[in-house]
Backbone as CSV, one residue per row, in Angstrom:
resi,resn,N_x,N_y,N_z,CA_x,CA_y,CA_z,C_x,C_y,C_z
1,UNK,0.740,-1.320,0.209,-0.029,0.332,0.094,0.786,1.477,0.005
2,UNK,2.222,1.203,0.653,2.757,2.220,0.910,3.250,2.789,-0.130
3,UNK,3.816,1.817,-1.240,4.506,1.934,-2.345,3.631,2.365,-3.648
4,UNK,2.113,2.095,-3.603,1.031,2.701,-4.162,0.783,3.777,-3.929
5,UNK,1.066,4.586,-2.463,0.739,5.543,-2.548,1.665,6.300,-3.019
6,UNK,3.206,6.116,-3.009,4.399,6.878,-3.364,4.499,6.828,-4.939
7,UNK,3.592,6.394,-5.682,3.706,6.131,-6.958,2.368,7.084,-7.352
8,UNK,1.368,6.825,-6.725,0.384,8.240,-6.697,1.085,9.528,-6.465
9,UNK,1.718,9.636,-5.454,2.466,11.316,-5.031,3.132,11.482,-6.523
10,UNK,4.404,10.817,-7.087,4.827,10.669,-8.166,4.253,11.347,-9.233
11,UNK,2.867,10.783,-9.242,2.392,10.820,-10.987,1.858,12.433,-10.681
12,UNK,1.434,12.480,-9.373,0.857,13.623,-9.333,1.755,14.738,-9.370
13,UNK,2.761,14.672,-8.618,4.144,15.987,-8.903,4.331,15.916,-10.513
14,UNK,4.628,14.454,-11.113,5.193,14.917,-12.705,4.019,15.357,-13.253
15,UNK,2.961,15.480,-13.222,1.698,15.858,-14.019,1.441,17.520,-13.628
16,UNK,2.087,17.667,-12.135,1.765,19.318,-11.997,3.087,19.668,-12.860
17,UNK,4.155,19.378,-12.487,5.302,19.459,-13.412,5.042,19.805,-14.753
18,UNK,4.756,19.124,-15.324,4.063,19.136,-16.528,2.969,20.068,-17.265
19,UNK,2.115,20.594,-16.251,0.851,21.190,-16.250,1.963,22.818,-16.179
20,UNK,2.885,23.076,-14.694,3.664,24.309,-15.044,4.754,24.843,-16.202
21,UNK,5.102,23.388,-16.730,6.011,23.481,-17.705,4.923,23.872,-19.272
22,UNK,4.272,23.632,-18.950,3.342,23.872,-20.222,3.051,25.388,-20.277
23,UNK,2.620,25.736,-19.282,2.184,27.280,-19.008,3.481,28.526,-18.882
24,UNK,4.230,28.175,-18.482,5.610,28.849,-19.314,5.225,29.334,-20.737
25,UNK,6.035,30.665,-20.342,6.296,31.374,-21.785,7.383,30.416,-22.339
26,UNK,6.911,30.983,-23.901,8.066,30.179,-24.841,9.664,31.101,-24.922
27,UNK,9.617,31.563,-23.652,10.686,32.753,-23.812,11.686,32.157,-23.118
28,UNK,12.153,30.821,-22.528,12.893,30.122,-21.863,13.836,29.576,-22.145
29,UNK,14.850,30.189,-23.036,16.158,30.063,-23.555,17.163,29.068,-22.757
30,UNK,18.104,28.313,-23.388,18.812,27.436,-22.681,20.120,27.550,-22.163
31,UNK,20.637,28.882,-22.943,21.932,29.364,-22.896,21.560,30.864,-22.789
32,UNK,21.522,31.509,-21.170,21.493,33.190,-21.348,23.045,33.310,-21.553
33,UNK,23.505,34.491,-21.965,24.625,34.965,-22.438,24.887,36.296,-22.127
34,UNK,25.787,36.845,-20.958,25.788,37.643,-20.363,26.305,39.088,-22.108
35,UNK,25.715,39.921,-21.502,26.289,40.760,-22.915,26.430,42.401,-22.299
36,UNK,27.581,42.827,-22.562,28.099,44.387,-22.005,27.589,45.527,-22.811
37,UNK,27.134,46.441,-22.014,26.619,47.271,-22.877,27.714,47.850,-23.217
38,UNK,27.418,48.433,-24.886,28.346,48.704,-25.492,27.980,49.784,-26.646
39,UNK,27.087,50.675,-25.957,26.947,52.222,-26.905,26.621,53.183,-26.072
40,UNK,26.865,54.148,-26.296,26.840,55.703,-25.720,25.381,55.609,-24.852
41,UNK,24.283,54.283,-25.167,22.916,54.985,-24.638,22.651,54.454,-23.274
42,UNK,22.058,55.192,-21.964,21.535,54.005,-21.023,20.299,53.238,-21.644
43,UNK,20.123,52.555,-20.668,19.428,50.909,-20.744,18.482,50.984,-20.087
44,UNK,16.899,51.086,-20.152,16.157,50.775,-18.978,15.731,49.134,-19.610
45,UNK,15.418,48.877,-17.818,14.756,47.078,-17.799,13.147,47.513,-17.796
46,UNK,12.898,47.213,-18.641,10.866,47.325,-18.951,10.263,45.682,-18.509
47,UNK,9.203,46.158,-17.893,8.334,44.967,-17.675,7.793,44.414,-19.103
48,UNK,7.985,45.141,-20.031,7.296,44.665,-21.127,8.840,44.944,-22.459
49,UNK,8.028,44.456,-23.558,8.986,44.955,-24.742,8.645,45.967,-25.516
50,UNK,7.979,47.095,-24.345,7.450,48.183,-24.776,8.032,49.471,-24.209
51,UNK,8.456,50.409,-25.012,9.232,51.302,-24.007,8.101,52.010,-23.087
52,UNK,6.528,51.737,-23.434,5.754,52.402,-22.445,5.461,51.584,-21.291
53,UNK,6.027,50.514,-21.246,5.726,49.860,-19.973,6.594,50.072,-18.906
54,UNK,6.283,49.701,-17.467,6.964,50.336,-16.447,8.567,49.547,-16.333
55,UNK,9.149,50.119,-15.774,10.569,49.956,-15.672,11.043,49.239,-14.059
56,UNK,11.752,48.201,-13.868,11.525,47.302,-13.177,12.676,47.011,-12.201
57,UNK,13.624,48.352,-12.575,15.056,48.208,-12.355,16.254,49.693,-12.545
58,UNK,16.475,50.109,-11.688,17.284,51.223,-12.477,18.079,51.378,-13.656
59,UNK,18.509,52.644,-14.481,18.391,52.628,-15.826,19.949,52.031,-15.637
60,UNK,20.928,51.435,-16.720,22.271,50.747,-17.115,22.661,51.904,-17.840
61,UNK,24.192,51.795,-17.211,24.686,52.631,-18.305,26.160,51.937,-18.593
62,UNK,26.691,52.420,-19.592,28.220,51.524,-20.018,29.028,52.084,-19.726
63,UNK,29.209,53.365,-19.277,30.121,53.787,-18.593,29.997,52.985,-16.976
64,UNK,29.197,52.402,-16.608,29.742,51.852,-15.205,29.985,50.585,-15.107
65,UNK,30.221,49.826,-16.407,30.383,48.675,-16.895,29.292,47.948,-16.717
66,UNK,28.423,48.411,-17.120,26.773,47.133,-16.779,26.547,46.332,-18.026
67,UNK,26.003,45.444,-17.335,25.808,44.578,-18.317,24.656,43.849,-17.934
68,UNK,23.851,42.807,-19.172,23.056,42.325,-18.578,23.094,40.463,-19.317
69,UNK,22.479,39.882,-18.980,22.447,37.994,-18.827,21.045,37.740,-19.951
70,UNK,20.688,37.849,-20.919,19.922,38.119,-21.648,19.600,36.306,-22.278
71,UNK,18.685,36.295,-22.608,18.459,34.398,-22.933,17.952,34.327,-24.560
72,UNK,17.062,35.894,-24.878,16.402,35.639,-26.244,15.845,36.773,-26.829
73,UNK,15.203,37.051,-27.694,15.029,38.240,-28.450,13.296,38.437,-28.844
74,UNK,12.743,39.412,-29.261,11.448,39.316,-29.521,11.686,40.738,-30.460
75,UNK,10.891,40.502,-31.271,10.464,41.993,-32.227,9.362,42.642,-31.590
76,UNK,9.101,43.791,-30.717,8.668,44.356,-29.344,8.370,45.403,-30.491
77,UNK,8.159,46.664,-29.424,8.030,48.416,-29.931,8.877,48.957,-30.180
78,UNK,8.556,49.403,-31.317,10.148,50.510,-32.036,9.909,51.720,-30.961
79,UNK,11.245,52.017,-31.426,11.476,53.018,-30.390,12.770,54.136,-31.669
80,UNK,11.664,55.340,-31.631,12.418,56.152,-32.662,12.107,55.339,-34.414
81,UNK,13.498,55.219,-34.744,14.230,54.916,-35.634,15.051,53.764,-35.449
82,UNK,15.013,53.281,-34.645,16.559,52.374,-33.898,16.126,51.114,-34.254
83,UNK,14.598,50.918,-34.411,14.278,48.877,-34.372,13.430,49.224,-33.627
84,UNK,12.848,47.387,-33.805,11.921,46.990,-32.587,12.391,45.552,-31.766
85,UNK,14.044,45.089,-31.548,14.629,43.978,-31.078,14.558,44.646,-29.654
86,UNK,14.283,43.600,-28.559,14.119,43.530,-27.452,14.624,42.089,-26.831
87,UNK,15.685,42.116,-26.059,16.394,40.972,-25.009,15.527,40.642,-24.204
88,UNK,15.451,39.528,-23.664,14.768,38.910,-22.616,15.667,38.835,-21.680
89,UNK,16.038,39.590,-20.388,16.902,39.368,-19.676,16.418,38.395,-18.365
90,UNK,17.857,37.911,-17.669,17.565,37.544,-16.568,18.104,37.780,-15.207
91,UNK,19.162,38.786,-15.757,19.885,39.105,-14.743,20.389,40.509,-15.119
92,UNK,20.643,41.290,-14.460,21.389,42.710,-14.442,22.704,42.630,-13.741
93,UNK,23.920,43.322,-13.966,24.671,43.766,-13.088,24.837,45.613,-13.840
94,UNK,24.208,46.568,-12.493,24.451,47.622,-12.235,25.843,48.325,-12.797
95,UNK,26.754,47.480,-12.066,28.240,48.184,-12.513,28.700,49.514,-11.511
96,UNK,27.752,49.880,-10.687,28.192,50.984,-10.393,28.181,50.847,-8.583
97,UNK,29.358,51.770,-8.092,29.745,51.374,-6.974,28.825,51.218,-5.829
98,UNK,28.021,51.775,-5.801,26.456,52.514,-5.016,25.642,51.192,-5.044
99,UNK,25.614,50.473,-5.767,25.140,48.981,-5.679,25.870,47.835,-5.221
100,UNK,25.339,47.020,-4.974,25.396,45.520,-4.392,27.257,45.416,-5.072
101,UNK,27.275,45.607,-6.678,28.719,44.803,-6.878,28.714,43.102,-7.386
102,UNK,26.934,43.003,-7.163,26.826,41.538,-7.602,25.653,41.670,-8.666
103,UNK,25.800,40.637,-9.708,24.328,40.413,-10.506,23.250,40.304,-9.954
104,UNK,22.154,41.002,-10.121,20.872,40.900,-9.589,19.819,40.433,-10.653
105,UNK,18.837,39.131,-9.914,17.833,38.833,-10.883,17.005,40.081,-11.040
106,UNK,16.197,39.444,-12.495,15.758,40.647,-13.360,14.546,39.609,-14.580
107,UNK,13.904,39.582,-14.165,12.979,39.185,-15.136,11.754,40.579,-16.423
108,UNK,13.048,40.882,-17.086,12.138,42.134,-18.067,12.447,41.929,-19.700
109,UNK,12.891,43.601,-19.601,13.033,43.506,-21.287,14.227,44.531,-21.656
110,UNK,15.092,44.568,-22.463,16.021,45.671,-22.117,15.768,46.389,-24.247
111,UNK,16.143,47.104,-24.681,16.357,47.474,-26.155,17.111,47.151,-26.619
112,UNK,17.722,46.149,-27.561,19.038,45.517,-27.909,19.640,46.637,-28.849
113,UNK,19.019,47.591,-29.374,20.028,48.242,-30.036,20.824,49.572,-28.741
114,UNK,20.013,49.349,-27.985,20.539,50.488,-26.854,21.818,49.537,-25.956
115,UNK,21.885,48.721,-26.327,22.412,47.382,-25.314,23.646,47.251,-25.874
116,UNK,23.358,46.487,-27.704,24.843,46.194,-27.979,24.619,46.771,-29.476
117,UNK,23.881,47.703,-29.868,23.535,47.716,-31.111,22.850,46.608,-32.061
118,UNK,22.054,45.904,-30.859,21.219,44.211,-31.534,22.401,43.481,-31.948
119,UNK,23.464,44.096,-31.944,24.704,42.665,-32.489,24.257,41.511,-32.053
120,UNK,23.415,41.364,-30.634,23.338,39.531,-30.848,22.252,39.257,-31.139
121,UNK,21.267,39.733,-31.708,20.249,39.915,-32.443,20.782,39.275,-34.059
122,UNK,21.710,40.268,-34.501,22.135,39.844,-35.556,23.274,38.762,-36.341
123,UNK,23.936,38.864,-34.852,24.936,37.569,-35.220,24.473,36.425,-35.081
124,UNK,23.263,35.862,-34.018,22.477,34.909,-33.793,22.972,34.307,-32.849
125,UNK,23.358,35.464,-31.763,23.870,34.555,-30.602,22.889,34.415,-29.416
126,UNK,21.575,35.376,-29.969,20.614,34.952,-29.136,19.323,34.607,-30.143
127,UNK,18.566,32.973,-29.494,17.419,32.936,-30.335,16.228,33.398,-30.147
128,UNK,15.136,33.687,-30.971,13.732,34.294,-31.288,13.322,33.223,-29.853
129,UNK,13.021,34.209,-29.159,11.726,33.855,-27.852,10.566,33.043,-27.913
130,UNK,10.438,33.226,-29.344,9.450,32.482,-29.629,9.439,31.206,-30.773
131,UNK,10.771,30.885,-30.692,10.985,29.837,-31.527,10.966,28.584,-31.108
């Protein structure tokens, strides 16, 4: 009987995990990549891939040695004439002495052309989030 209960519990856990995985957005890439800011722009970290969405972290600046860990890209909202490529970020590093000096978790979006000129998109480093 004890073995039967254990199997039932394991089946329930596996089913719950499968439901949870199915509910995850299609943007969970397997190989996130650290990307150093390499343009002259400050970079906002947004809750969605539109500049009108709310910011979820302080702005990042290349002069401070800031970087982001990104796992994929999407075509989102346009920013001026600079394009519509947004990177999904999982961690950010502010790089400023006033911060902790350690990467911080972030589940947000940054505008690729302001991060690295969208190089991680153009050179294929990051996959499409919807692929």
